[in-house]
C-alpha atoms as a printed R data frame, in Angstrom:
    type eleno elety resid chain resno      x       y       z
1   ATOM     1    CA   UNK     A     1 -0.126   0.255   0.033
2   ATOM     2    CA   UNK     A     2  2.856   2.302   0.889
3   ATOM     3    CA   UNK     A     3  4.544   1.440  -2.512
4   ATOM     4    CA   UNK     A     4  1.343   2.583  -4.487
5   ATOM     5    CA   UNK     A     5  1.302   5.679  -2.604
6   ATOM     6    CA   UNK     A     6  4.449   6.632  -3.423
7   ATOM     7    CA   UNK     A     7  4.134   5.889  -7.076
8   ATOM     8    CA   UNK     A     8  1.007   7.694  -7.134
9   ATOM     9    CA   UNK     A     9  2.475  10.801  -5.420
10  ATOM    10    CA   UNK     A    10  5.395  10.585  -8.088
11  ATOM    11    CA   UNK     A    11  3.594  10.652 -11.211
12  ATOM    12    CA   UNK     A    12  1.602  13.238  -9.926
13  ATOM    13    CA   UNK     A    13  4.414  15.745  -9.218
14  ATOM    14    CA   UNK     A    14  4.477  18.572 -11.659
15  ATOM    15    CA   UNK     A    15  5.150  17.593 -14.891
16  ATOM    16    CA   UNK     A    16  8.054  16.883 -16.859
17  ATOM    17    CA   UNK     A    17  7.648  19.064 -19.967
18  ATOM    18    CA   UNK     A    18  8.355  16.920 -23.419
19  ATOM    19    CA   UNK     A    19 10.707  19.815 -24.423
20  ATOM    20    CA   UNK     A    20 13.197  19.239 -21.385
21  ATOM    21    CA   UNK     A    21 16.245  17.515 -23.005
22  ATOM    22    CA   UNK     A    22 17.350  14.154 -21.489
23  ATOM    23    CA   UNK     A    23 21.092  13.696 -23.029
24  ATOM    24    CA   UNK     A    24 23.972  13.324 -22.916
25  ATOM    25    CA   UNK     A    25 23.740   9.450 -21.380
26  ATOM    26    CA   UNK     A    26 26.396   9.249 -18.230
27  ATOM    27    CA   UNK     A    27 28.222   6.876 -19.969
28  ATOM    28    CA   UNK     A    28 31.081   5.548 -17.317
29  ATOM    29    CA   UNK     A    29 34.119   3.235 -18.034
30  ATOM    30    CA   UNK     A    30 33.136  -0.077 -16.723
31  ATOM    31    CA   UNK     A    31 36.849  -1.284 -16.740
32  ATOM    32    CA   UNK     A    32 37.176  -2.930 -12.960
33  ATOM    33    CA   UNK     A    33 40.561  -1.345 -11.994
34  ATOM    34    CA   UNK     A    34 38.882   1.970 -13.227
35  ATOM    35    CA   UNK     A    35 35.928   2.020 -10.734
36  ATOM    36    CA   UNK     A    36 38.654   3.481  -7.572
37  ATOM    37    CA   UNK     A    37 39.770   6.406  -9.649
38  ATOM    38    CA   UNK     A    38 37.517   9.002 -11.312
39  ATOM    39    CA   UNK     A    39 37.219   8.625 -15.214
40  ATOM    40    CA   UNK     A    40 35.656  11.058 -17.976
41  ATOM    41    CA   UNK     A    41 31.718  10.960 -17.690
42  ATOM    42    CA   UNK     A    42 29.765  13.213 -20.183
43  ATOM    43    CA   UNK     A    43 27.884  15.834 -18.287
44  ATOM    44    CA   UNK     A    44 24.648  17.479 -19.106
45  ATOM    45    CA   UNK     A    45 24.763  21.069 -20.741
46  ATOM    46    CA   UNK     A    46 20.886  21.949 -19.528
47  ATOM    47    CA   UNK     A    47 21.061  23.188 -16.018
48  ATOM    48    CA   UNK     A    48 17.901  22.683 -13.731
49  ATOM    49    CA   UNK     A    49 16.160  25.623 -12.718
50  ATOM    50    CA   UNK     A    50 16.168  26.536  -9.108
51  ATOM    51    CA   UNK     A    51 13.649  24.228  -6.963
52  ATOM    52    CA   UNK     A    52 13.641  21.545  -9.387
53  ATOM    53    CA   UNK     A    53 15.634  18.276  -8.633
54  ATOM    54    CA   UNK     A    54 16.355  14.831 -10.138
55  ATOM    55    CA   UNK     A    55 17.061  11.718  -8.929
56  ATOM    56    CA   UNK     A    56 18.383   9.165 -11.333
57  ATOM    57    CA   UNK     A    57 18.521   5.331 -10.572
58  ATOM    58    CA   UNK     A    58 20.934   3.212 -12.623
59  ATOM    59    CA   UNK     A    59 22.332  -0.586 -12.950
60  ATOM    60    CA   UNK     A    60 24.936  -1.451 -15.143
61  ATOM    61    CA   UNK     A    61 25.719  -5.183 -15.862
62  ATOM    62    CA   UNK     A    62 28.854  -4.967 -17.532
63  ATOM    63    CA   UNK     A    63 31.150  -7.994 -18.768
64  ATOM    64    CA   UNK     A    64 35.027  -8.521 -18.819
65  ATOM    65    CA   UNK     A    65 37.177 -10.819 -19.912
66  ATOM    66    CA   UNK     A    66 41.042  -8.806 -20.704
67  ATOM    67    CA   UNK     A    67 44.192 -10.473 -20.884
68  ATOM    68    CA   UNK     A    68 47.642  -9.747 -21.901
69  ATOM    69    CA   UNK     A    69 48.504  -9.997 -25.391
70  ATOM    70    CA   UNK     A    70 51.257 -12.885 -24.460
71  ATOM    71    CA   UNK     A    71 47.802 -14.815 -22.935
72  ATOM    72    CA   UNK     A    72 45.846 -14.271 -25.560
73  ATOM    73    CA   UNK     A    73 48.727 -16.123 -27.860
74  ATOM    74    CA   UNK     A    74 48.184 -18.866 -25.182
75  ATOM    75    CA   UNK     A    75 44.943 -18.892 -25.156
76  ATOM    76    CA   UNK     A    76 44.179 -19.388 -28.859
77  ATOM    77    CA   UNK     A    77 47.641 -21.102 -30.584
78  ATOM    78    CA   UNK     A    78 46.845 -23.369 -30.654
79  ATOM    79    CA   UNK     A    79 43.272 -23.731 -29.262
80  ATOM    80    CA   UNK     A    80 42.770 -25.815 -26.287
81  ATOM    81    CA   UNK     A    81 40.617 -29.060 -26.874
82  ATOM    82    CA   UNK     A    82 38.086 -28.322 -23.858
83  ATOM    83    CA   UNK     A    83 37.579 -25.000 -22.221
84  ATOM    84    CA   UNK     A    84 39.933 -24.123 -19.918
85  ATOM    85    CA   UNK     A    85 39.150 -23.344 -15.864
86  ATOM    86    CA   UNK     A    86 42.131 -21.106 -15.140
87  ATOM    87    CA   UNK     A    87 43.427 -22.394 -12.238
88  ATOM    88    CA   UNK     A    88 46.819 -21.092 -10.341
89  ATOM    89    CA   UNK     A    89 48.477 -23.783 -11.693
90  ATOM    90    CA   UNK     A    90 47.311 -22.913 -15.122
91  ATOM    91    CA   UNK     A    91 48.856 -19.222 -14.197
92  ATOM    92    CA   UNK     A    92 52.083 -20.365 -12.846
93  ATOM    93    CA   UNK     A    93 52.687 -22.056 -16.347
94  ATOM    94    CA   UNK     A    94 51.984 -18.679 -18.276
95  ATOM    95    CA   UNK     A    95 54.483 -17.222 -16.141
96  ATOM    96    CA   UNK     A    96 56.522 -19.746 -16.983
97  ATOM    97    CA   UNK     A    97 56.463 -19.411 -20.510
98  ATOM    98    CA   UNK     A    98 57.064 -15.729 -20.036
99  ATOM    99    CA   UNK     A    99 59.782 -14.919 -17.168
100 ATOM   100    CA   UNK     A   100 61.038 -11.982 -18.293
101 ATOM   101    CA   UNK     A   101 57.637  -9.839 -19.196
102 ATOM   102    CA   UNK     A   102 57.320  -7.240 -15.901
103 ATOM   103    CA   UNK     A   103 53.163  -7.979 -15.925
104 ATOM   104    CA   UNK     A   104 51.005 -10.411 -17.336
105 ATOM   105    CA   UNK     A   105 47.358 -10.233 -16.282
106 ATOM   106    CA   UNK     A   106 43.919 -12.113 -16.995
107 ATOM   107    CA   UNK     A   107 40.532 -10.544 -15.730
108 ATOM   108    CA   UNK     A   108 37.448 -12.478 -16.167
109 ATOM   109    CA   UNK     A   109 34.350 -11.473 -14.219
110 ATOM   110    CA   UNK     A   110 30.715  -9.968 -14.917
111 ATOM   111    CA   UNK     A   111 30.393  -6.759 -12.460
112 ATOM   112    CA   UNK     A   112 27.376  -4.612 -11.626
113 ATOM   113    CA   UNK     A   113 27.128  -1.122 -10.953
114 ATOM   114    CA   UNK     A   114 24.291   0.336  -8.897
115 ATOM   115    CA   UNK     A   115 24.350   4.328  -9.025
116 ATOM   116    CA   UNK     A   116 22.186   6.969  -7.436
117 ATOM   117    CA   UNK     A   117 22.819  10.483  -8.883
118 ATOM   118    CA   UNK     A   118 20.723  13.221  -7.552
119 ATOM   119    CA   UNK     A   119 20.888  16.840  -9.268
120 ATOM   120    CA   UNK     A   120 19.576  20.097  -8.036
121 ATOM   121    CA   UNK     A   121 19.231  23.555  -9.732
122 ATOM   122    CA   UNK     A   122 20.569  26.251  -7.572
123 ATOM   123    CA   UNK     A   123 19.650  29.001  -9.716
124 ATOM   124    CA   UNK     A   124 21.448  31.800 -11.699
125 ATOM   125    CA   UNK     A   125 22.405  29.330 -14.199
126 ATOM   126    CA   UNK     A   126 24.300  26.866 -11.466
127 ATOM   127    CA   UNK     A   127 23.278  23.266 -10.773
128 ATOM   128    CA   UNK     A   128 25.129  20.862  -8.114
129 ATOM   129    CA   UNK     A   129 25.146  16.993  -8.508
130 ATOM   130    CA   UNK     A   130 26.088  13.997  -6.144
131 ATOM   131    CA   UNK     A   131 26.633  10.323  -7.669
132 ATOM   132    CA   UNK     A   132 26.883   7.399  -5.173
133 ATOM   133    CA   UNK     A   133 27.562   3.934  -6.377
134 ATOM   134    CA   UNK     A   134 28.183   0.372  -5.194
135 ATOM   135    CA   UNK     A   135 29.988  -2.255  -6.850
136 ATOM   136    CA   UNK     A   136 30.066  -5.909  -7.030
137 ATOM   137    CA   UNK     A   137 31.759  -8.489  -8.944
138 ATOM   138    CA   UNK     A   138 30.610 -12.397 -10.255
139 ATOM   139    CA   UNK     A   139 30.424 -15.218 -12.724
140 ATOM   140    CA   UNK     A   140 27.353 -13.443 -14.483
141 ATOM   141    CA   UNK     A   141 25.346 -14.484 -17.226
142 ATOM   142    CA   UNK     A   142 26.737 -12.713 -20.438
143 ATOM   143    CA   UNK     A   143 29.499 -15.175 -21.817
144 ATOM   144    CA   UNK     A   144 27.017 -16.601 -23.827
145 ATOM   145    CA   UNK     A   145 25.161 -13.908 -24.820
146 ATOM   146    CA   UNK     A   146 28.549 -12.238 -26.600
147 ATOM   147    CA   UNK     A   147 29.689 -15.795 -28.397
148 ATOM   148    CA   UNK     A   148 26.399 -16.130 -29.933
149 ATOM   149    CA   UNK     A   149 26.530 -12.273 -31.023
150 ATOM   150    CA   UNK     A   150 29.943 -12.996 -32.240
151 ATOM   151    CA   UNK     A   151 28.849 -16.096 -34.087
152 ATOM   152    CA   UNK     A   152 26.022 -14.625 -35.705
153 ATOM   153    CA   UNK     A   153 27.770 -11.617 -36.952
154 ATOM   154    CA   UNK     A   154 31.000 -13.581 -37.878
155 ATOM   155    CA   UNK     A   155 33.116 -11.746 -35.037
156 ATOM   156    CA   UNK     A   156 36.648 -12.788 -33.539
157 ATOM   157    CA   UNK     A   157 35.888 -14.623 -30.267
158 ATOM   158    CA   UNK     A   158 39.535 -13.352 -29.434
159 ATOM   159    CA   UNK     A   159 40.274 -16.352 -27.060
160 ATOM   160    CA   UNK     A   160 36.414 -16.657 -25.195
161 ATOM   161    CA   UNK     A   161 35.727 -20.278 -26.250
162 ATOM   162    CA   UNK     A   162 38.935 -21.222 -25.040
163 ATOM   163    CA   UNK     A   163 37.620 -20.511 -21.728
164 ATOM   164    CA   UNK     A   164 34.951 -21.589 -19.189
165 ATOM   165    CA   UNK     A   165 32.057 -19.007 -19.267
166 ATOM   166    CA   UNK     A   166 30.885 -17.324 -16.243
167 ATOM   167    CA   UNK     A   167 33.592 -17.473 -14.084
168 ATOM   168    CA   UNK     A   168 35.441 -15.220 -11.783
169 ATOM   169    CA   UNK     A   169 39.206 -15.058 -12.192
170 ATOM   170    CA   UNK     A   170 41.770 -12.416 -11.616
171 ATOM   171    CA   UNK     A   171 45.226 -13.429 -12.553
172 ATOM   172    CA   UNK     A   172 48.747 -10.966 -11.957
173 ATOM   173    CA   UNK     A   173 52.288 -12.201 -12.829
174 ATOM   174    CA   UNK     A   174 55.180 -10.365 -12.433
175 ATOM   175    CA   UNK     A   175 58.063 -11.373 -14.061
176 ATOM   176    CA   UNK     A   176 57.171 -15.105 -14.474
177 ATOM   177    CA   UNK     A   177 55.763 -15.427 -10.432
178 ATOM   178    CA   UNK     A   178 52.158 -15.555 -10.016
179 ATOM   179    CA   UNK     A   179 51.616 -12.885  -7.341
180 ATOM   180    CA   UNK     A   180 47.829 -12.426  -7.102
181 ATOM   181    CA   UNK     A   181 44.707 -14.849  -8.155
182 ATOM   182    CA   UNK     A   182 41.289 -14.833  -7.282
183 ATOM   183    CA   UNK     A   183 38.617 -16.622  -8.144
184 ATOM   184    CA   UNK     A   184 35.968 -14.824  -5.578
185 ATOM   185    CA   UNK     A   185 33.063 -12.672  -6.539
186 ATOM   186    CA   UNK     A   186 32.955  -9.214  -4.929
187 ATOM   187    CA   UNK     A   187 29.978  -8.274  -2.542
188 ATOM   188    CA   UNK     A   188 28.509  -4.820  -2.828
189 ATOM   189    CA   UNK     A   189 31.038  -2.021  -2.123
190 ATOM   190    CA   UNK     A   190 30.885   1.424  -1.747
191 ATOM   191    CA   UNK     A   191 32.765   3.487  -4.416
192 ATOM   192    CA   UNK     A   192 34.369   6.985  -3.427
193 ATOM   193    CA   UNK     A   193 31.348   9.468  -4.271
194 ATOM   194    CA   UNK     A   194 31.391  12.040  -7.131
195 ATOM   195    CA   UNK     A   195 30.332  15.839  -6.606
196 ATOM   196    CA   UNK     A   196 29.546  18.175  -9.265
197 ATOM   197    CA   UNK     A   197 28.962  21.936 -10.221
198 ATOM   198    CA   UNK     A   198 27.740  22.949 -13.291
199 ATOM   199    CA   UNK     A   199 27.551  26.440 -14.521
200 ATOM   200    CA   UNK     A   200 25.111  27.544 -17.456
201 ATOM   201    CA   UNK     A   201 27.285  29.657 -20.186
202 ATOM   202    CA   UNK     A   202 24.797  29.974 -22.991
203 ATOM   203    CA   UNK     A   203 21.023  28.619 -22.906
204 ATOM   204    CA   UNK     A   204 18.537  28.851 -25.562
205 ATOM   205    CA   UNK     A   205 16.315  26.199 -27.186
206 ATOM   206    CA   UNK     A   206 18.397  25.841 -30.355
207 ATOM   207    CA   UNK     A   207 22.137  25.657 -28.104
208 ATOM   208    CA   UNK     A   208 23.354  25.274 -24.671
209 ATOM   209    CA   UNK     A   209 26.752  25.036 -23.436
210 ATOM   210    CA   UNK     A   210 28.025  24.635 -20.087
211 ATOM   211    CA   UNK     A   211 31.356  24.357 -17.884
212 ATOM   212    CA   UNK     A   212 31.158  21.469 -15.334
213 ATOM   213    CA   UNK     A   213 33.392  20.342 -12.801
214 ATOM   214    CA   UNK     A   214 33.698  17.097 -11.151
215 ATOM   215    CA   UNK     A   215 35.552  15.976  -7.754
216 ATOM   216    CA   UNK     A   216 36.031  12.322  -6.108
217 ATOM   217    CA   UNK     A   217 37.048  12.608  -2.323
218 ATOM   218    CA   UNK     A   218 38.814   9.706  -0.998
219 ATOM   219    CA   UNK     A   219 36.282   8.299   1.060
220 ATOM   220    CA   UNK     A   220 36.729   4.439   0.773
221 ATOM   221    CA   UNK     A   221 40.724   4.350   1.278
222 ATOM   222    CA   UNK     A   222 40.964   0.721   1.868
223 ATOM   223    CA   UNK     A   223 39.949  -0.311  -1.477
224 ATOM   224    CA   UNK     A   224 42.641  -2.609  -3.856
225 ATOM   225    CA   UNK     A   225 43.221   0.225  -6.115
226 ATOM   226    CA   UNK     A   226 42.324   3.353  -4.113
227 ATOM   227    CA   UNK     A   227 43.169   6.770  -4.741
228 ATOM   228    CA   UNK     A   228 43.922   8.759  -1.906
229 ATOM   229    CA   UNK     A   229 43.754  11.889  -3.344
230 ATOM   230    CA   UNK     A   230 40.937  13.940  -4.882
231 ATOM   231    CA   UNK     A   231 40.357  13.440  -8.546
232 ATOM   232    CA   UNK     A   232 39.120  16.118 -10.295
233 ATOM   233    CA   UNK     A   233 37.499  16.714 -13.991
234 ATOM   234    CA   UNK     A   234 36.648  19.760 -15.768
235 ATOM   235    CA   UNK     A   235 34.206  19.473 -19.025
236 ATOM   236    CA   UNK     A   236 32.763  21.626 -21.258
237 ATOM   237    CA   UNK     A   237 29.467  20.191 -22.882
238 ATOM   238    CA   UNK     A   238 27.039  21.389 -25.240
239 ATOM   239    CA   UNK     A   239 24.120  20.847 -27.183
240 ATOM   240    CA   UNK     A   240 23.030  21.739 -30.435
241 ATOM   241    CA   UNK     A   241 19.353  21.400 -31.657
242 ATOM   242    CA   UNK     A   242 18.852  21.689 -35.414
243 ATOM   243    CA   UNK     A   243 15.392  21.181 -35.202
244 ATOM   244    CA   UNK     A   244 12.157  20.345 -33.028
245 ATOM   245    CA   UNK     A   245 12.856  16.564 -33.628
246 ATOM   246    CA   UNK     A   246 16.519  16.111 -33.244
247 ATOM   247    CA   UNK     A   247 19.361  16.968 -30.364
248 ATOM   248    CA   UNK     A   248 22.824  16.377 -30.478
249 ATOM   249    CA   UNK     A   249 25.345  16.989 -27.641
250 ATOM   250    CA   UNK     A   250 29.139  16.977 -27.756
251 ATOM   251    CA   UNK     A   251 32.002  17.607 -24.982
252 ATOM   252    CA   UNK     A   252 35.600  17.950 -24.190
253 ATOM   253    CA   UNK     A   253 37.095  17.287 -20.642
254 ATOM   254    CA   UNK     A   254 40.432  16.491 -18.790
255 ATOM   255    CA   UNK     A   255 40.472  14.305 -15.618
256 ATOM   256    CA   UNK     A   256 43.693  14.870 -12.782
257 ATOM   257    CA   UNK     A   257 44.359  11.607 -11.138
258 ATOM   258    CA   UNK     A   258 46.258  12.076  -7.209
259 ATOM   259    CA   UNK     A   259 48.110   9.374  -5.840
260 ATOM   260    CA   UNK     A   260 46.712   6.810  -4.108
261 ATOM   261    CA   UNK     A   261 47.620   2.876  -2.830
262 ATOM   262    CA   UNK     A   262 50.647   1.346  -3.362
263 ATOM   263    CA   UNK     A   263 49.226  -0.854  -6.151
264 ATOM   264    CA   UNK     A   264 47.576   2.007  -7.775
265 ATOM   265    CA   UNK     A   265 50.920   4.036  -8.028
266 ATOM   266    CA   UNK     A   266 53.117   1.174  -9.254
267 ATOM   267    CA   UNK     A   267 50.544   0.604 -12.293
268 ATOM   268    CA   UNK     A   268 51.005   4.157 -13.009
269 ATOM   269    CA   UNK     A   269 47.573   5.442 -13.482
270 ATOM   270    CA   UNK     A   270 47.403   8.741 -15.128
271 ATOM   271    CA   UNK     A   271 45.654  11.732 -16.326
272 ATOM   272    CA   UNK     A   272 42.734  11.170 -18.843
273 ATOM   273    CA   UNK     A   273 41.213  13.144 -21.814
274 ATOM   274    CA   UNK     A   274 37.818  12.299 -22.777
275 ATOM   275    CA   UNK     A   275 35.438  13.232 -25.610
276 ATOM   276    CA   UNK     A   276 31.829  12.566 -26.228
277 ATOM   277    CA   UNK     A   277 29.466  12.684 -29.217
278 ATOM   278    CA   UNK     A   278 25.339  12.088 -29.003
279 ATOM   279    CA   UNK     A   279 22.374  11.896 -31.252
280 ATOM   280    CA   UNK     A   280 19.124  11.801 -30.172
281 ATOM   281    CA   UNK     A   281 16.257  11.128 -32.524
282 ATOM   282    CA   UNK     A   282 12.284  12.211 -31.862
283 ATOM   283    CA   UNK     A   283 12.583  14.659 -29.221
284 ATOM   284    CA   UNK     A   284  8.702  15.467 -29.430
285 ATOM   285    CA   UNK     A   285  7.949  11.785 -28.864
286 ATOM   286    CA   UNK     A   286  7.689   9.310 -25.878
287 ATOM   287    CA   UNK     A   287 10.198   6.919 -27.507
288 ATOM   288    CA   UNK     A   288 13.620   8.586 -28.336
289 ATOM   289    CA   UNK     A   289 16.772   6.441 -29.328
290 ATOM   290    CA   UNK     A   290 20.382   7.850 -29.736
291 ATOM   291    CA   UNK     A   291 23.743   6.915 -29.881
292 ATOM   292    CA   UNK     A   292 26.425   8.033 -28.180
293 ATOM   293    CA   UNK     A   293 30.216   7.712 -28.638
294 ATOM   294    CA   UNK     A   294 32.966   8.096 -26.140
295 ATOM   295    CA   UNK     A   295 36.465   8.424 -26.609
296 ATOM   296    CA   UNK     A   296 39.182   7.910 -23.647
297 ATOM   297    CA   UNK     A   297 43.087   7.872 -23.606
298 ATOM   298    CA   UNK     A   298 44.673   5.569 -21.907
299 ATOM   299    CA   UNK     A   299 44.356   4.682 -18.219
300 ATOM   300    CA   UNK     A   300 48.116   4.024 -16.987
301 ATOM   301    CA   UNK     A   301 51.534   5.089 -18.757
302 ATOM   302    CA   UNK     A   302 53.408   2.321 -20.710
303 ATOM   303    CA   UNK     A   303 53.809  -1.098 -18.965
304 ATOM   304    CA   UNK     A   304 55.727  -4.071 -20.944
305 ATOM   305    CA   UNK     A   305 52.696  -6.695 -21.238
306 ATOM   306    CA   UNK     A   306 49.440  -4.355 -20.552
307 ATOM   307    CA   UNK     A   307 47.644  -2.264 -23.148
308 ATOM   308    CA   UNK     A   308 46.462  -0.134 -20.196
309 ATOM   309    CA   UNK     A   309 48.077   2.759 -22.147
310 ATOM   310    CA   UNK     A   310 46.024   2.738 -25.171
311 ATOM   311    CA   UNK     A   311 42.717   4.698 -26.170
312 ATOM   312    CA   UNK     A   312 39.272   3.334 -26.171
313 ATOM   313    CA   UNK     A   313 36.430   4.225 -27.901
314 ATOM   314    CA   UNK     A   314 32.737   3.065 -26.810
315 ATOM   315    CA   UNK     A   315 29.601   2.822 -28.136
316 ATOM   316    CA   UNK     A   316 26.372   3.442 -26.118
317 ATOM   317    CA   UNK     A   317 23.326   2.809 -28.023
318 ATOM   318    CA   UNK     A   318 20.181   3.505 -26.271
319 ATOM   319    CA   UNK     A   319 16.203   3.980 -26.027
320 ATOM   320    CA   UNK     A   320 14.353   6.781 -23.706
321 ATOM   321    CA   UNK     A   321 10.963   6.136 -22.838
322 ATOM   322    CA   UNK     A   322  9.258   8.589 -21.292
323 ATOM   323    CA   UNK     A   323  6.157   6.437 -19.487
324 ATOM   324    CA   UNK     A   324  4.903   9.430 -17.612
325 ATOM   325    CA   UNK     A   325  4.947  13.098 -17.556
326 ATOM   326    CA   UNK     A   326  7.836  13.056 -14.842
327 ATOM   327    CA   UNK     A   327  9.328   9.878 -15.450
328 ATOM   328    CA   UNK     A   328 11.750   8.660 -17.810
329 ATOM   329    CA   UNK     A   329 12.976   5.037 -18.095
330 ATOM   330    CA   UNK     A   330 16.246   4.264 -20.349
331 ATOM   331    CA   UNK     A   331 17.556   1.094 -21.771
332 ATOM   332    CA   UNK     A   332 21.126   1.237 -23.253
333 ATOM   333    CA   UNK     A   333 23.776  -1.126 -24.707
334 ATOM   334    CA   UNK     A   334 27.145  -0.182 -24.257
335 ATOM   335    CA   UNK     A   335 30.016  -1.676 -26.503
336 ATOM   336    CA   UNK     A   336 33.676  -1.338 -26.782
337 ATOM   337    CA   UNK     A   337 34.850  -0.734 -30.348
338 ATOM   338    CA   UNK     A   338 38.372  -0.455 -29.800
339 ATOM   339    CA   UNK     A   339 39.170  -4.160 -28.474
340 ATOM   340    CA   UNK     A   340 42.608  -2.792 -27.033
341 ATOM   341    CA   UNK     A   341 42.322  -5.107 -23.951
342 ATOM   342    CA   UNK     A   342 41.696  -2.315 -21.567
343 ATOM   343    CA   UNK     A   343 38.270  -1.961 -21.046
344 ATOM   344    CA   UNK     A   344 35.016  -4.181 -20.651
345 ATOM   345    CA   UNK     A   345 33.546  -6.091 -23.295
346 ATOM   346    CA   UNK     A   346 29.812  -4.781 -23.182
347 ATOM   347    CA   UNK     A   347 27.414  -4.189 -20.914
348 ATOM   348    CA   UNK     A   348 23.579  -3.877 -20.225
349 ATOM   349    CA   UNK     A   349 22.020  -0.582 -18.546
350 ATOM   350    CA   UNK     A   350 19.097   0.265 -16.974
351 ATOM   351    CA   UNK     A   351 18.040   3.724 -16.121
352 ATOM   352    CA   UNK     A   352 14.949   5.224 -14.160
353 ATOM   353    CA   UNK     A   353 15.163   9.196 -13.771
354 ATOM   354    CA   UNK     A   354 12.392  11.603 -12.298
355 ATOM   355    CA   UNK     A   355 12.297  15.516 -11.913
356 ATOM   356    CA   UNK     A   356  9.939  16.931  -9.183
357 ATOM   357    CA   UNK     A   357  9.897  20.304  -7.236
358 ATOM   358    CA   UNK     A   358  8.700  24.043  -8.632
359 ATOM   359    CA   UNK     A   359 10.803  25.825 -10.573
360 ATOM   360    CA   UNK     A   360 11.092  29.244  -8.678
361 ATOM   361    CA   UNK     A   361 11.835  32.461 -10.697
C-alpha cells in the first residue's frame, strides 16, 4: 500500500515537459580497475532551474574478459581441446612461458554497478549533483550471449571459446611469478562518491553550453586500487538542436588523478582526456533512440605486457521511454569498439530518472 501511494505521489508531481532535454548519456568506463579512480563521464549542458530536482537510479551489468597479448596467444595458438578453467597451476604455467615480461594479467568477471545520482538547480545558471555507486562482481550470465552475437555476425571471439563461461578470475603475474590470484566474487562495496558543479554559459532552445567540475573525495581508502587524493575533472559540454525532433550533444574534458595506494601508484595511473558526441531522435515523442560515442585516452603509463596505455572508443546505444510526464526509463547497450584489451567487452544498462519540484523565479 505504501509503495502504491509513493508511485501515485511521484506521478502527481509537476509534469516533466516534453521539451526538456535528456542527454547526454552518463557513460562511465566499466573496466574493473578504473572504478577506484575518477574517469571522464559526459555531463548535461542543460542545468535544472532553481527548485527543480532529478533523481536517477541506474544499474549496469558489464562483462569483462581481458588479458595480456601474451596470454591471448597462449589461449588461441593452438586452441585447447576443451574450455579451460583458469587455476593457479595454469597461471604459473603462463608465468614460466614468459619469465621476462614485467606484468601479465587475466581478468574474467561480470561486474554490477548500482548508482544513484541526485541533481538540483541552484539558480542563476548553477546546478549541483552527487553520485553514489556500489560495485560488485560475480560470474554473471553474459558470456553465452556475447559468444552467440559474435558467431551470428562473424566476429572474432579472441580467446573466449578457450575458457569456461561465467567465471570470476583475477590473475596477476610479475616477471614470471604468480603474485595475485582470485576466483571469488566481490560483495556490494561502496565506491568514492562523485560531486559535481555545473555553470551554464549559454542557454537557448537551439543551443546550450556549460562548464562542469567533478570531484572524487577519497572516502573508501581501503579498496584494492584506492586513490587517496581528490581526483578532479573539468569538462566543457554542449547541445545543439537543429530542429524540433533532434538533439545532438558534445563535450571534451580532462581528468586529473592524484596518487593513491601502492598498487595504484605502481601501475602508473595517469591523467585522462575524454570526448563525447551523441545524437538523439524523435524528441517530440515518448520513445527517443540515441547513439553516443565516448573516446578516452589510456588509463596508465606504458607497462610491458599491458595495453592500459592505449585509448578506447565506446558506443552507447540506447532508448528513452517517457512513460509518465515526470518519469523516464532508459535502456542502453554499451560496447567497446577498439578492442585494445583495456576496457569491458559490453554492458547492459537500465536507468530510471524522475524530476520533481516547482521551479522558482
